C-alpha positions as CSV (number, residue, x, y, z in Angstrom):
1,M,6.5,-8.8,-3.9
2,Y,6.7,-10.6,-7.1
3,G,3.9,-13.1,-7.1
4,R,0.6,-13.1,-9.2
5,R,-0.8,-10.0,-7.1
6,A,2.4,-7.8,-7.8
7,M,2.0,-8.7,-11.4
8,F,-1.9,-7.6,-11.5
9,Y,-1.3,-4.4,-9.3
10,T,1.7,-3.5,-12.0
11,A,-0.5,-4.2,-14.9
12,S,-3.5,-2.5,-13.3
13,A,-1.0,0.8,-12.3
14,T,0.4,0.8,-15.8
15,L,-3.1,0.7,-17.7
16,L,-4.6,3.4,-15.2
17,V,-1.3,5.6,-15.9
18,G,-1.6,5.2,-19.7
19,V,-5.2,6.0,-19.9
20,V,-5.3,9.0,-17.7
21,L,-2.1,10.7,-19.0
22,G,-3.3,9.5,-22.5
23,A,-6.8,10.8,-22.2
24,F,-5.6,14.1,-20.3
25,P,-2.2,15.1,-21.7
26,S,-2.5,18.4,-20.2
27,I,-1.7,16.9,-16.8
28,D,1.6,16.0,-18.7
29,F,2.3,19.5,-19.8
30,D,1.3,21.2,-16.7
31,V,3.8,19.4,-14.5
32,S,6.5,20.3,-17.1
33,D,5.4,23.8,-17.5
34,F,5.4,24.2,-13.5
35,F,9.3,23.7,-14.0
36,E,9.6,25.5,-17.5
37,D,8.0,28.8,-15.8
38,S,11.1,29.4,-13.4
39,T,13.7,31.9,-14.0
40,P,15.8,30.7,-15.9
41,S,13.6,27.9,-17.2
42,F,14.2,24.4,-15.7
43,I,16.5,26.3,-12.9
44,L,17.5,23.0,-11.2
45,R,19.6,22.0,-14.2
46,G,22.2,24.7,-13.1
47,A,22.1,23.9,-9.3
48,A,25.5,22.0,-8.5
49,L,23.7,19.7,-5.6
50,A,20.9,18.9,-8.3
51,K,23.6,18.0,-10.8
52,S,25.6,15.9,-8.5
53,L,22.4,13.9,-7.3
54,R,21.6,13.3,-11.1
55,A,24.9,12.1,-11.6
56,F,24.7,9.8,-8.7
57,G,21.5,8.5,-9.7
58,M,23.2,7.5,-13.0
59,F,26.2,5.9,-11.4
60,F,24.6,3.9,-8.7
61,P,22.3,1.3,-10.5
62,T,25.8,0.7,-12.7
63,C,27.4,-0.2,-9.6
64,V,24.7,-2.6,-8.3
65,A,24.8,-4.5,-11.7
66,V,28.6,-4.7,-11.5
67,V,28.0,-6.4,-8.2
68,F,25.5,-8.9,-9.4
69,V,27.9,-9.5,-12.4
70,A,30.8,-10.3,-10.0
71,A,28.6,-12.7,-8.0
72,L,28.0,-14.9,-11.0
73,L,31.6,-14.8,-11.6
74,V,32.4,-15.7,-8.1
75,K,30.0,-18.8,-8.7
76,I,32.0,-19.7,-11.8
77,V,35.4,-19.6,-10.2
78,R,34.3,-20.6,-6.7
79,P,31.3,-23.0,-7.4
80,Q,31.2,-24.2,-3.4
81,V,30.7,-20.6,-2.2
82,R,27.5,-19.7,-0.9
83,L,26.1,-16.5,-1.8
84,P,23.6,-14.6,0.3
85,V,21.2,-14.2,-2.5
86,D,19.8,-17.3,-4.9
87,T,21.5,-17.5,-8.3
88,R,18.3,-17.4,-10.0
89,A,17.6,-14.1,-8.4
90,I,20.6,-13.1,-9.3
91,V,20.3,-13.9,-13.1
92,A,16.8,-12.4,-13.2
93,V,18.0,-9.0,-11.9
94,L,20.5,-9.0,-14.6
95,L,17.9,-10.1,-17.2
96,T,15.9,-7.1,-16.0
97,F,19.0,-4.6,-16.7
98,L,19.4,-6.1,-19.9
99,L,15.7,-6.3,-21.0
100,G,14.5,-3.3,-19.5
101,P,16.6,-0.1,-19.6
102,A,19.1,-1.4,-22.2
103,L,16.8,-3.1,-24.7
104,L,13.0,-2.0,-24.1
105,V,13.9,1.8,-23.2
106,N,17.1,2.9,-24.7
107,A,17.3,0.4,-28.1
108,V,13.5,0.5,-28.8
109,L,11.3,3.3,-27.2
110,K,14.0,6.2,-26.9
111,E,15.2,5.7,-30.6
112,H,11.9,5.2,-32.3
113,W,9.3,7.3,-30.3
114,G,9.8,11.1,-31.5
115,R,8.7,12.9,-28.5
116,E,10.4,15.9,-27.7
117,R,11.9,16.4,-24.3
118,P,10.1,18.9,-22.3
119,E,13.2,21.5,-22.3
120,S,12.3,22.3,-25.9
121,A,8.7,21.3,-26.4
122,V,7.0,23.3,-23.7
123,E,8.3,26.2,-25.1
124,K,7.3,25.5,-28.6
125,V,3.9,24.4,-27.3
126,E,3.3,27.9,-25.6
127,K,4.5,29.7,-28.8
128,G,1.9,27.8,-30.9
129,E,4.7,26.5,-33.1
130,V,3.7,22.8,-32.4
131,A,0.9,20.8,-30.7
132,F,1.3,19.0,-27.6
133,S,2.5,15.3,-28.2
134,P,0.5,12.8,-25.8
135,W,2.7,9.8,-24.8
136,W,0.9,7.1,-27.0
137,N,2.0,9.3,-30.1
138,P,5.0,8.2,-31.6
139,I,5.3,10.6,-34.4
140,G,7.3,13.7,-33.5
141,P,10.4,15.9,-34.5
142,C,12.9,14.0,-32.0
143,R,15.2,11.6,-34.0
144,S,17.1,10.0,-31.3
145,N,17.5,9.6,-27.5
146,C,13.9,11.0,-27.3
147,S,11.7,11.8,-24.2
148,F,9.7,8.5,-24.0
149,V,10.5,7.0,-21.9
150,S,13.1,7.7,-19.2
151,G,16.2,5.5,-19.0
152,E,17.4,7.0,-15.9
153,V,14.1,5.9,-14.2
154,S,14.1,2.5,-15.7
155,N,17.7,1.8,-14.6
156,S,16.9,3.0,-11.1
157,T,13.6,0.9,-11.1
158,V,15.7,-2.2,-11.4
159,L,17.2,-1.5,-7.8
160,I,13.8,-2.2,-6.3
161,A,14.1,-5.7,-7.7
162,A,17.8,-6.1,-6.8
163,A,16.7,-4.8,-3.2
164,A,13.8,-7.5,-3.2
165,V,15.8,-10.5,-3.4
166,L,18.4,-9.7,-1.0
167,P,18.3,-11.6,2.5
168,A,15.2,-10.9,4.6
169,A,17.1,-9.0,7.1
170,V,18.0,-6.4,5.0
171,A,15.3,-6.6,2.1
172,G,12.8,-4.2,3.5
173,P,15.1,-1.2,4.3
174,A,16.8,-1.9,1.1
175,M,13.6,-1.6,-0.7
176,A,12.5,1.3,1.0
177,V,16.0,2.9,0.1
178,A,15.6,1.8,-3.7
179,V,12.1,3.4,-3.8
180,A,13.3,6.7,-2.5
181,F,16.3,6.4,-4.8
182,T,13.9,6.0,-7.9
183,V,11.5,8.7,-6.9
184,M,14.6,11.1,-6.6
185,V,15.7,10.3,-9.8
186,A,12.2,10.6,-11.2
187,A,11.6,14.1,-9.7
188,L,15.1,15.2,-11.1
189,R,14.3,14.3,-14.8
190,L,11.0,16.6,-14.3
191,A,12.7,19.1,-12.8
192,F,15.4,19.3,-15.3
193,G,13.0,19.1,-18.2
194,G,14.5,15.8,-19.3
195,H,11.1,14.0,-19.3
196,F,7.5,14.5,-18.9
197,L,5.5,12.8,-16.2
198,S,4.1,9.8,-18.2
199,D,7.8,9.2,-19.2
200,V,8.9,8.7,-15.7
201,L,5.8,7.0,-14.6
202,L,5.7,4.4,-17.6
203,A,9.6,3.7,-17.4
204,A,9.3,2.7,-13.9
205,L,6.1,0.6,-14.4
206,F,7.5,-1.1,-17.6
207,T,10.7,-1.9,-15.9
208,H,9.1,-3.3,-12.8
209,M,6.5,-5.6,-15.0
210,I,9.8,-7.0,-16.7
211,A,11.4,-7.7,-13.3
212,I,8.4,-9.3,-12.1
213,L,8.2,-11.4,-15.3
214,M,12.0,-12.3,-14.8
215,L,11.8,-13.1,-11.2
216,R,8.7,-15.6,-12.0
217,L,10.6,-17.2,-15.0
218,M,13.8,-17.9,-12.9
219,H,11.8,-19.5,-10.2
220,D,9.5,-21.2,-12.2
221,P,10.4,-25.2,-12.1
222,R,8.5,-26.2,-15.1
223,W,11.7,-25.4,-16.9
224,A,15.3,-26.5,-16.1
225,P,16.9,-23.0,-15.0
226,G,13.9,-22.2,-12.8
227,R,14.6,-25.5,-10.7
228,P,16.7,-25.0,-7.4
229,G,20.2,-25.5,-7.9
230,A,20.2,-26.0,-11.6
231,I,22.0,-22.7,-12.5
232,D,24.5,-23.2,-9.9
233,A,25.2,-26.7,-11.2
234,W,25.6,-25.3,-14.8
235,L,28.1,-22.9,-13.4
236,A,30.0,-25.4,-11.6
237,G,30.0,-27.5,-14.8
238,L,31.2,-24.5,-16.9
239,F,34.0,-24.0,-14.1
240,R,35.1,-27.8,-14.4
241,R,35.2,-27.7,-18.3
242,R,37.3,-24.8,-18.2
243,A,39.8,-26.0,-15.8
244,V,40.4,-29.5,-17.3
245,P,43.2,-28.9,-19.8
246,D,42.7,-30.1,-23.4
247,P,44.1,-33.6,-23.8
248,S,45.1,-32.6,-27.4
């Protein structure tokens, strides 16, 4: 799931999506225009069930992140406890949350890529007020929290990595649920007029690539944290240092 083959496939898919939707931006526009053409525009935004599903889609990844943080805290306070997930994998998933949704998506791309969201851009393009902006063009009227890429999809994609590091008996079903969950979140963002197709696809691919890199890094024995038991020993030592009273 997170070996060299997975990295190759993810990088290839990212390149393919980027080239196709960059060369044929009408695909992006037509998908969002399909939902905009409803009456009222992006009608699902007013549906109670759709709004509840979106709220759940925003809430659940945060819960998973909290669980992984709690697992690390358990290892600090009770180093002898054997967790069902390798500590290196826990750190890799938390790093993915930090570097993907938090840093790359929300702090860098969404704040510096001026692409307008479909809810406002599609109508302007149809009226001839502006030209449609493909994903690769960072110049646009949006100034903050812009369309490229989707933060909610990025957050949800980390759940696939979280599921993959679970014990083998549950990893498969958990990954299937995580993939379905991410697809649901992406579909809702399209239907709500919050993002274009390229926004959700590239958000998922960028985040998955980060997850692959973090899991490979944290299992690489060529550096100390990647060696089996190294992080556990460090956390145990941290607890011992905190538990020993200051002789002064």
